DOKOL-359986 format. One record per atom (N, C-alpha, C): chain; x, y, z; residue number from 1. Coordinates in steps of 0.2 Angstrom, whole numbers, always signed. Layout:
BEGIN
<r A,<X,Y,Z>,NUM>
...
***
This chain:
BEGIN
<r A,<-288,+348,+384>,1>
<r A,<-283,+343,+387>,1>
<r A,<-278,+342,+382>,1>
<r A,<-272,+340,+384>,2>
<r A,<-266,+338,+380>,2>
<r A,<-266,+331,+381>,2>
<r A,<-266,+327,+376>,3>
<r A,<-265,+320,+376>,3>
<r A,<-258,+318,+373>,3>
<r A,<-254,+315,+377>,4>
<r A,<-248,+313,+374>,4>
<r A,<-248,+306,+372>,4>
<r A,<-247,+304,+366>,5>
<r A,<-248,+298,+363>,5>
<r A,<-241,+295,+361>,5>
<r A,<-238,+290,+364>,6>
<r A,<-232,+288,+362>,6>
<r A,<-231,+283,+357>,6>
<r A,<-226,+284,+353>,7>
<r A,<-225,+279,+347>,7>
<r A,<-220,+274,+348>,7>
<r A,<-217,+275,+354>,8>
<r A,<-211,+270,+356>,8>
<r A,<-212,+269,+364>,8>
<r A,<-209,+264,+367>,9>
<r A,<-209,+264,+374>,9>
<r A,<-206,+269,+378>,9>
<r A,<-209,+272,+383>,10>
<r A,<-206,+277,+387>,10>
<r A,<-207,+275,+395>,10>
<r A,<-203,+277,+399>,11>
<r A,<-204,+276,+406>,11>
<r A,<-210,+279,+409>,11>
<r A,<-214,+276,+413>,12>
<r A,<-220,+279,+415>,12>
<r A,<-219,+285,+420>,12>
<r A,<-214,+285,+424>,13>
<r A,<-212,+290,+428>,13>
<r A,<-210,+296,+424>,13>
<r A,<-206,+295,+419>,14>
<r A,<-204,+301,+415>,14>
<r A,<-209,+304,+411>,14>
<r A,<-214,+300,+409>,15>
<r A,<-220,+303,+406>,15>
<r A,<-224,+307,+410>,15>
<r A,<-225,+304,+417>,16>
<r A,<-229,+308,+422>,16>
<r A,<-226,+315,+423>,16>
<r A,<-219,+315,+424>,17>
<r A,<-216,+322,+424>,17>
<r A,<-217,+326,+418>,17>
<r A,<-216,+323,+412>,18>
<r A,<-217,+327,+406>,18>
<r A,<-224,+330,+406>,18>
<r A,<-229,+326,+408>,19>
<r A,<-236,+328,+408>,19>
<r A,<-237,+334,+413>,19>
<r A,<-234,+333,+419>,20>
<r A,<-234,+339,+424>,20>
<r A,<-231,+345,+421>,20>
<r A,<-226,+345,+418>,21>
<r A,<-223,+351,+415>,21>
<r A,<-228,+354,+410>,21>
<r A,<-231,+350,+406>,22>
<r A,<-236,+353,+401>,22>
<r A,<-242,+356,+404>,22>
<r A,<-244,+353,+410>,23>
<r A,<-250,+355,+414>,23>
<r A,<-248,+362,+416>,23>
<r A,<-242,+362,+419>,24>
<r A,<-239,+369,+422>,24>
<r A,<-239,+374,+417>,24>
<r A,<-236,+373,+411>,25>
<r A,<-235,+378,+406>,25>
<r A,<-242,+380,+403>,25>
<r A,<-247,+376,+402>,26>
<r A,<-253,+378,+399>,26>
<r A,<-259,+378,+403>,26>
<r A,<-259,+376,+409>,27>
<r A,<-264,+376,+414>,27>
<r A,<-270,+372,+412>,27>
<r A,<-269,+367,+408>,28>
<r A,<-275,+362,+406>,28>
<r A,<-272,+355,+407>,28>
<r A,<-277,+351,+408>,29>
<r A,<-275,+344,+409>,29>
<r A,<-270,+341,+404>,29>
<r A,<-266,+337,+406>,30>
<r A,<-261,+333,+401>,30>
<r A,<-260,+326,+404>,30>
<r A,<-261,+321,+399>,31>
<r A,<-260,+315,+402>,31>
<r A,<-258,+310,+396>,31>
<r A,<-254,+305,+398>,32>
<r A,<-252,+300,+393>,32>
<r A,<-258,+296,+391>,32>
<r A,<-260,+296,+385>,33>
<r A,<-266,+293,+382>,33>
<r A,<-265,+287,+378>,33>
<r A,<-260,+283,+380>,34>
<r A,<-259,+277,+377>,34>
<r A,<-253,+278,+371>,34>
<r A,<-253,+272,+368>,35>
<r A,<-248,+272,+362>,35>
<r A,<-252,+271,+356>,35>
<r A,<-248,+272,+350>,36>
<r A,<-251,+271,+343>,36>
<r A,<-245,+268,+339>,36>
<r A,<-247,+265,+334>,37>
<r A,<-242,+261,+330>,37>
<r A,<-240,+266,+324>,37>
<r A,<-234,+265,+322>,38>
<r A,<-231,+269,+316>,38>
<r A,<-234,+265,+310>,38>
<r A,<-237,+269,+306>,39>
<r A,<-241,+266,+300>,39>
<r A,<-236,+261,+296>,39>
<r A,<-239,+256,+294>,40>
<r A,<-235,+251,+290>,40>
<r A,<-231,+254,+284>,40>
<r A,<-225,+252,+283>,41>
<r A,<-222,+255,+277>,41>
<r A,<-218,+261,+278>,41>
<r A,<-219,+264,+284>,42>
<r A,<-215,+270,+286>,42>
<r A,<-209,+268,+289>,42>
<r A,<-203,+271,+287>,43>
<r A,<-197,+269,+289>,43>
<r A,<-193,+275,+292>,43>
<r A,<-188,+274,+296>,44>
<r A,<-184,+280,+299>,44>
<r A,<-179,+282,+294>,44>
<r A,<-178,+289,+293>,45>
<r A,<-181,+294,+297>,45>
<r A,<-189,+295,+295>,45>
<r A,<-193,+296,+300>,46>
<r A,<-200,+297,+299>,46>
<r A,<-202,+303,+296>,46>
<r A,<-206,+303,+291>,47>
<r A,<-209,+309,+288>,47>
<r A,<-214,+312,+293>,47>
<r A,<-213,+318,+296>,48>
<r A,<-217,+320,+302>,48>
<r A,<-224,+322,+299>,48>
<r A,<-224,+326,+293>,49>
<r A,<-231,+328,+291>,49>
<r A,<-235,+322,+289>,49>
<r A,<-232,+317,+286>,50>
<r A,<-236,+311,+284>,50>
<r A,<-238,+307,+290>,50>
<r A,<-234,+307,+295>,51>
<r A,<-235,+303,+301>,51>
<r A,<-241,+306,+304>,51>
<r A,<-242,+313,+305>,52>
<r A,<-247,+316,+308>,52>
<r A,<-254,+315,+304>,52>
<r A,<-254,+314,+298>,53>
<r A,<-260,+312,+294>,53>
<r A,<-262,+305,+294>,53>
<r A,<-257,+300,+295>,54>
<r A,<-258,+293,+294>,54>
<r A,<-258,+289,+301>,54>
<r A,<-256,+292,+306>,55>
<r A,<-256,+288,+312>,55>
<r A,<-264,+287,+314>,55>
<r A,<-266,+281,+316>,56>
<r A,<-273,+280,+318>,56>
<r A,<-273,+277,+325>,56>
<r A,<-279,+277,+328>,57>
<r A,<-281,+274,+334>,57>
<r A,<-280,+279,+340>,57>
<r A,<-280,+286,+339>,58>
<r A,<-280,+291,+344>,58>
<r A,<-286,+293,+346>,58>
<r A,<-288,+292,+352>,59>
<r A,<-295,+294,+355>,59>
<r A,<-294,+301,+358>,59>
<r A,<-297,+306,+355>,60>
<r A,<-297,+313,+358>,60>
<r A,<-303,+317,+356>,60>
<r A,<-305,+321,+360>,61>
<r A,<-311,+326,+359>,61>
<r A,<-309,+331,+354>,61>
<r A,<-314,+335,+352>,62>
<r A,<-313,+340,+347>,62>
<r A,<-308,+345,+349>,62>
<r A,<-308,+347,+355>,63>
<r A,<-304,+353,+357>,63>
<r A,<-297,+351,+361>,63>
<r A,<-296,+344,+360>,64>
<r A,<-290,+341,+363>,64>
<r A,<-284,+343,+358>,64>
<r A,<-278,+343,+361>,65>
<r A,<-272,+344,+357>,65>
<r A,<-268,+337,+358>,65>
<r A,<-266,+334,+353>,66>
<r A,<-262,+328,+354>,66>
<r A,<-255,+329,+352>,66>
<r A,<-250,+327,+356>,67>
<r A,<-243,+327,+355>,67>
<r A,<-241,+320,+354>,67>
<r A,<-239,+318,+348>,68>
<r A,<-236,+311,+347>,68>
<r A,<-228,+312,+349>,68>
<r A,<-226,+307,+353>,69>
<r A,<-219,+307,+356>,69>
<r A,<-216,+301,+353>,69>
<r A,<-210,+302,+350>,70>
<r A,<-206,+296,+348>,70>
<r A,<-199,+297,+349>,70>
<r A,<-195,+291,+350>,71>
<r A,<-188,+291,+350>,71>
<r A,<-185,+290,+344>,71>
<r A,<-188,+290,+338>,72>
<r A,<-186,+289,+332>,72>
<r A,<-184,+296,+328>,72>
<r A,<-179,+296,+324>,73>
<r A,<-177,+302,+320>,73>
<r A,<-183,+304,+315>,73>
<r A,<-184,+310,+315>,74>
<r A,<-188,+313,+310>,74>
<r A,<-184,+315,+304>,74>
<r A,<-187,+315,+298>,75>
<r A,<-184,+316,+291>,75>
<r A,<-183,+324,+291>,75>
<r A,<-177,+326,+289>,76>
<r A,<-176,+333,+288>,76>
<r A,<-181,+336,+283>,76>
<r A,<-184,+342,+284>,77>
<r A,<-189,+345,+280>,77>
<r A,<-186,+350,+275>,77>
<r A,<-189,+350,+269>,78>
<r A,<-187,+354,+264>,78>
<r A,<-190,+361,+264>,78>
<r A,<-186,+366,+265>,79>
<r A,<-188,+373,+266>,79>
<r A,<-185,+377,+260>,79>
<r A,<-188,+383,+258>,80>
<r A,<-185,+387,+253>,80>
<r A,<-178,+388,+254>,80>
<r A,<-176,+389,+260>,81>
<r A,<-168,+390,+261>,81>
<r A,<-164,+384,+262>,81>
<r A,<-167,+378,+261>,82>
<r A,<-163,+372,+261>,82>
<r A,<-166,+367,+265>,82>
<r A,<-162,+361,+267>,83>
<r A,<-165,+356,+272>,83>
<r A,<-164,+359,+279>,83>
<r A,<-169,+357,+283>,84>
<r A,<-169,+359,+290>,84>
<r A,<-170,+353,+294>,84>
<r A,<-165,+352,+299>,85>
<r A,<-166,+346,+304>,85>
<r A,<-173,+347,+308>,85>
<r A,<-176,+341,+309>,86>
<r A,<-183,+342,+312>,86>
<r A,<-183,+338,+318>,86>
<r A,<-184,+341,+324>,87>
<r A,<-185,+337,+330>,87>
<r A,<-193,+337,+332>,87>
<r A,<-197,+341,+329>,88>
<r A,<-204,+341,+330>,88>
<r A,<-207,+345,+324>,88>
<r A,<-214,+344,+324>,89>
<r A,<-218,+347,+319>,89>
<r A,<-225,+348,+321>,89>
<r A,<-228,+354,+320>,90>
<r A,<-235,+355,+321>,90>
<r A,<-237,+360,+316>,90>
<r A,<-244,+358,+314>,91>
<r A,<-247,+363,+309>,91>
<r A,<-251,+368,+313>,91>
<r A,<-249,+374,+312>,92>
<r A,<-252,+380,+315>,92>
<r A,<-259,+380,+316>,92>
<r A,<-262,+380,+322>,93>
<r A,<-269,+380,+323>,93>
<r A,<-273,+374,+323>,93>
<r A,<-269,+368,+322>,94>
<r A,<-272,+362,+321>,94>
<r A,<-272,+358,+328>,94>
<r A,<-273,+351,+327>,95>
<r A,<-274,+348,+334>,95>
<r A,<-269,+342,+335>,95>
<r A,<-264,+341,+330>,96>
<r A,<-259,+336,+332>,96>
<r A,<-252,+339,+330>,96>
<r A,<-247,+337,+334>,97>
<r A,<-240,+339,+334>,97>
<r A,<-236,+332,+335>,97>
<r A,<-230,+332,+333>,98>
<r A,<-225,+327,+334>,98>
<r A,<-219,+329,+337>,98>
<r A,<-216,+326,+342>,99>
<r A,<-210,+328,+345>,99>
<r A,<-205,+321,+345>,99>
<r A,<-199,+322,+342>,100>
<r A,<-194,+317,+343>,100>
<r A,<-189,+318,+348>,100>
<r A,<-187,+313,+352>,101>
<r A,<-182,+315,+357>,101>
<r A,<-175,+312,+354>,101>
<r A,<-175,+310,+347>,102>
<r A,<-169,+307,+344>,102>
<r A,<-163,+312,+344>,102>
<r A,<-164,+318,+344>,103>
<r A,<-158,+323,+344>,103>
<r A,<-155,+322,+351>,103>
<r A,<-158,+320,+356>,104>
<r A,<-156,+320,+363>,104>
<r A,<-155,+313,+365>,104>
<r A,<-152,+312,+371>,105>
<r A,<-151,+305,+373>,105>
<r A,<-157,+301,+376>,105>
<r A,<-160,+304,+381>,106>
<r A,<-166,+301,+383>,106>
<r A,<-170,+306,+387>,106>
<r A,<-177,+304,+388>,107>
<r A,<-182,+309,+391>,107>
<r A,<-179,+312,+398>,107>
<r A,<-176,+307,+402>,108>
<r A,<-174,+309,+408>,108>
<r A,<-168,+314,+408>,108>
<r A,<-163,+312,+405>,109>
<r A,<-157,+315,+405>,109>
<r A,<-157,+322,+401>,109>
<r A,<-161,+322,+396>,110>
<r A,<-162,+329,+392>,110>
<r A,<-169,+332,+393>,110>
<r A,<-171,+331,+399>,111>
<r A,<-178,+333,+400>,111>
<r A,<-179,+341,+398>,111>
<r A,<-175,+345,+400>,112>
<r A,<-176,+352,+399>,112>
<r A,<-177,+354,+391>,112>
<r A,<-172,+352,+387>,113>
<r A,<-173,+354,+380>,113>
<r A,<-179,+351,+377>,113>
<r A,<-180,+344,+379>,114>
<r A,<-186,+341,+376>,114>
<r A,<-193,+344,+378>,114>
<r A,<-193,+346,+384>,115>
<r A,<-199,+349,+387>,115>
<r A,<-200,+356,+383>,115>
<r A,<-195,+360,+382>,116>
<r A,<-195,+366,+378>,116>
<r A,<-197,+365,+371>,116>
<r A,<-195,+360,+368>,117>
<r A,<-197,+358,+361>,117>
<r A,<-205,+357,+361>,117>
<r A,<-207,+353,+366>,118>
<r A,<-214,+351,+367>,118>
<r A,<-218,+357,+368>,118>
<r A,<-216,+362,+372>,119>
<r A,<-220,+368,+373>,119>
<r A,<-221,+372,+366>,119>
<r A,<-215,+372,+363>,120>
<r A,<-215,+375,+356>,120>
<r A,<-220,+372,+351>,120>
<r A,<-220,+366,+351>,121>
<r A,<-225,+362,+346>,121>
<r A,<-232,+363,+348>,121>
<r A,<-233,+363,+355>,122>
<r A,<-240,+364,+357>,122>
<r A,<-242,+371,+356>,122>
<r A,<-238,+376,+358>,123>
<r A,<-239,+383,+356>,123>
<r A,<-241,+384,+349>,123>
<r A,<-238,+381,+345>,124>
<r A,<-240,+381,+338>,124>
<r A,<-247,+379,+336>,124>
<r A,<-249,+374,+340>,125>
<r A,<-256,+371,+339>,125>
<r A,<-261,+376,+342>,125>
<r A,<-259,+380,+347>,126>
<r A,<-263,+385,+350>,126>
<r A,<-262,+392,+346>,126>
<r A,<-259,+392,+340>,127>
<r A,<-258,+398,+336>,127>
<r A,<-253,+403,+339>,127>
<r A,<-248,+401,+343>,128>
<r A,<-243,+406,+345>,128>
<r A,<-238,+406,+339>,128>
<r A,<-235,+412,+339>,129>
<r A,<-230,+413,+334>,129>
<r A,<-223,+413,+337>,129>
<r A,<-218,+413,+333>,130>
<r A,<-211,+413,+336>,130>
<r A,<-211,+420,+340>,130>
<r A,<-207,+420,+345>,131>
<r A,<-206,+425,+350>,131>
<r A,<-199,+428,+349>,131>
<r A,<-198,+434,+350>,132>
<r A,<-191,+437,+350>,132>
<r A,<-188,+437,+357>,132>
<r A,<-191,+434,+362>,133>
<r A,<-188,+433,+368>,133>
<r A,<-184,+427,+369>,133>
<r A,<-177,+427,+369>,134>
<r A,<-174,+420,+369>,134>
<r A,<-175,+416,+375>,134>
<r A,<-178,+418,+380>,135>
<r A,<-180,+414,+386>,135>
<r A,<-186,+410,+385>,135>
<r A,<-190,+412,+380>,136>
<r A,<-197,+409,+379>,136>
<r A,<-196,+403,+375>,136>
<r A,<-201,+398,+376>,137>
<r A,<-201,+392,+372>,137>
<r A,<-203,+393,+365>,137>
<r A,<-206,+399,+364>,138>
<r A,<-208,+400,+357>,138>
<r A,<-203,+404,+353>,138>
<r A,<-197,+405,+356>,139>
<r A,<-191,+407,+352>,139>
<r A,<-190,+402,+346>,139>
<r A,<-187,+404,+341>,140>
<r A,<-186,+399,+335>,140>
<r A,<-181,+394,+337>,140>
<r A,<-184,+387,+336>,141>
<r A,<-180,+382,+339>,141>
<r A,<-173,+380,+335>,141>
<r A,<-172,+383,+329>,142>
<r A,<-166,+382,+325>,142>
<r A,<-160,+387,+327>,142>
<r A,<-162,+391,+332>,143>
<r A,<-156,+395,+335>,143>
<r A,<-152,+391,+339>,143>
<r A,<-145,+392,+339>,144>
<r A,<-140,+388,+343>,144>
<r A,<-142,+388,+351>,144>
<r A,<-145,+394,+353>,145>
<r A,<-146,+394,+361>,145>
<r A,<-153,+391,+363>,145>
<r A,<-157,+389,+358>,146>
<r A,<-164,+386,+360>,146>
<r A,<-163,+381,+365>,146>
<r A,<-159,+376,+364>,147>
<r A,<-159,+370,+369>,147>
<r A,<-157,+372,+376>,147>
<r A,<-153,+377,+377>,148>
<r A,<-151,+379,+383>,148>
<r A,<-156,+383,+388>,148>
<r A,<-162,+385,+384>,149>
<r A,<-167,+389,+388>,149>
<r A,<-171,+384,+392>,149>
<r A,<-175,+388,+397>,150>
<r A,<-180,+384,+401>,150>
<r A,<-186,+383,+397>,150>
<r A,<-190,+378,+400>,151>
<r A,<-196,+376,+397>,151>
<r A,<-202,+381,+400>,151>
<r A,<-202,+387,+398>,152>
<r A,<-206,+392,+400>,152>
<r A,<-209,+396,+394>,152>
<r A,<-214,+400,+395>,153>
<r A,<-216,+405,+391>,153>
<r A,<-215,+412,+394>,153>
<r A,<-213,+417,+389>,154>
<r A,<-213,+424,+392>,154>
<r A,<-220,+426,+394>,154>
<r A,<-220,+432,+397>,155>
<r A,<-227,+434,+399>,155>
<r A,<-232,+435,+393>,155>
<r A,<-229,+438,+388>,156>
<r A,<-234,+439,+382>,156>
<r A,<-236,+432,+379>,156>
<r A,<-232,+427,+378>,157>
<r A,<-234,+421,+375>,157>
<r A,<-239,+417,+380>,157>
<r A,<-237,+418,+387>,158>
<r A,<-242,+414,+392>,158>
<r A,<-249,+417,+391>,158>
<r A,<-249,+424,+391>,159>
<r A,<-256,+427,+390>,159>
<r A,<-259,+425,+384>,159>
<r A,<-256,+425,+378>,160>
<r A,<-259,+423,+372>,160>
<r A,<-261,+416,+372>,160>
<r A,<-257,+411,+375>,161>
<r A,<-259,+404,+376>,161>
<r A,<-265,+404,+380>,161>
<r A,<-266,+407,+386>,162>
<r A,<-272,+407,+390>,162>
<r A,<-278,+410,+386>,162>
<r A,<-277,+415,+382>,163>
<r A,<-283,+418,+378>,163>
<r A,<-285,+412,+374>,163>
<r A,<-281,+409,+370>,164>
<r A,<-282,+404,+365>,164>
<r A,<-286,+398,+368>,164>
<r A,<-283,+396,+374>,165>
<r A,<-286,+390,+378>,165>
<r A,<-293,+392,+380>,165>
<r A,<-294,+398,+383>,166>
<r A,<-301,+400,+385>,166>
<r A,<-306,+401,+379>,166>
<r A,<-303,+403,+374>,167>
<r A,<-308,+403,+368>,167>
<r A,<-310,+396,+365>,167>
<r A,<-305,+392,+366>,168>
<r A,<-306,+385,+364>,168>
<r A,<-312,+381,+368>,168>
<r A,<-312,+383,+375>,169>
<r A,<-316,+380,+380>,169>
<r A,<-323,+383,+379>,169>
<r A,<-324,+389,+376>,170>
<r A,<-331,+392,+376>,170>
<r A,<-334,+390,+370>,170>
***
């Protein structure tokens, strides 16, 4: 199950469409599982890694994947190559990811790139690697063309995600 937990208010109809997209992409249930509070003392831009560790009050089962959704800006990450803008973050093979819609205007108007980023973050949770196919949501998100792509997986990444999901269920 994919549990979308909001850190800010979002329209219920937009969240329902977002969850249907996640269901279509992964073939597992996806639902809005309520909201959570930003931990006290954390200011914008939010530290994505710290937020994943510190946000409380999320109800989920062991094999669930949780996607935190916020409209607030995330802090740029320090990488060996320099600072990187961050619209989402997930730890490979873990259970939580965060996605910010701040680089975009709103969930409805910019649905396609936001959904593509969500698939990418959730794919990372299911241990998918970056893909060489620019049409795939696992294509590196820092590329200029990433936001223009559809929210889909290539055949290879879809098969890999299905394998990982089947293994998680058994």
